[in-house]
C-alpha positions in Angstrom: 0.0 -0.2 0.2 1.0 3.4 -1.0 0.1 6.9 0.8 1.4 10.3 0.1 2.4 12.8 1.8 0.6 16.3 0.8 2.8 19.5 1.9 2.1 22.8 1.1 5.1 25.8 0.5 5.9 28.4 2.7 4.8 30.8 0.7 1.6 28.7 0.2 -2.2 30.9 0.2 -4.1 30.0 3.5 -8.0 31.0 3.1 -9.5 33.5 5.2 -12.5 32.6 8.0 -14.3 35.9 6.5 -15.9 33.8 3.2 -16.5 30.7 5.0 -20.3 29.3 4.7 -22.0 27.5 6.7 -21.2 24.3 5.8 -23.6 21.8 6.2 -23.1 17.8 8.2 -24.1 14.8 8.0 -24.6 14.2 11.5 -27.4 16.9 11.3 -30.4 15.0 12.9 -32.8 17.2 11.3 -32.1 16.7 7.8 -30.3 13.1 8.1 -31.7 10.4 5.1 -31.6 7.6 7.8 -33.2 5.3 5.7 -31.0 5.8 2.6 -27.8 4.7 5.0 -26.8 1.0 4.7 -24.0 -1.4 6.5 -22.1 -4.0 4.9 -23.5 -7.9 5.5 -20.1 -9.5 4.5 -16.5 -7.7 2.5 -17.1 -7.2 -1.1 -14.0 -6.5 -3.1 -15.4 -4.7 -5.9 -14.2 -6.9 -9.5 -14.5 -3.1 -11.2 -13.6 -0.1 -11.0 -16.8 1.7 -11.0 -17.7 -0.9 -7.5 -17.1 -0.1 -4.2 -15.1 -2.1 -2.5 -16.2 -2.7 1.2 -15.9 -5.0 4.6 -18.5 -5.9 6.6 -19.6 -3.8 8.9 -18.4 -0.2 6.9 -21.6 2.4 6.2 -22.4 3.2 3.2 -24.4 5.6 1.3 -27.5 5.0 -1.3 -27.3 7.6 -3.7 -29.7 5.7 -6.8 -31.4 3.0 -6.8 -31.1 2.9 -11.2 -29.9 0.0 -11.4 -32.4 -2.3 -8.6 -33.3 -4.4 -11.2 -30.0 -5.5 -11.6 -29.7 -6.3 -8.9 -26.8 -3.6 -8.6 -27.2 0.0 -6.6 -24.8 2.8 -6.5 -23.5 4.1 -3.2 -21.1 6.0 -1.7 -18.5 5.5 1.2 -15.7 7.4 2.7 -16.2 10.2 -0.2 -16.4 7.1 -3.3 -19.4 6.4 -5.3 -19.2 3.5 -6.5 -21.7 0.8 -7.1 -22.8 -1.8 -4.8 -24.6 -5.5 -5.0 -27.4 -5.1 -3.2 -27.7 -8.5 -1.5 -24.4 -7.6 0.2 -26.2 -4.5 2.5 -28.9 -4.4 4.7 -30.6 -0.7 5.9 -28.9 0.6 9.5 -31.8 2.2 11.0 -35.1 0.2 10.9 -37.2 2.8 9.8 
C-alpha cells in the first residue's frame, strides 16, 4: 500500500475564515436521510473500477437505486462513489 504525503510550501496561501459559508454536516439530525444508510453484511471486493469495495459493518449511503433490476445500487462511502451489490448490504435503521 502506498501513502502520499501532501505538503504546503512556506508561501502557500491559506484561505481566511471571513469568506467561509456555513456547512451542513451529515450528522445534522433534522436533515439526515436515515432511510438510505445501509451497512455491509459481508466483505466485498469490487471487481471493476466502478464498484465499491467495503468490509462487513462499513456504512454506505445509497445515492440511487436506478440499477435495482440488475441487483446493484449506487452508493457512497468515505467520499468514494460506486456500484454496490444490494444483496451484500442491509438497512442500518429500522424506519
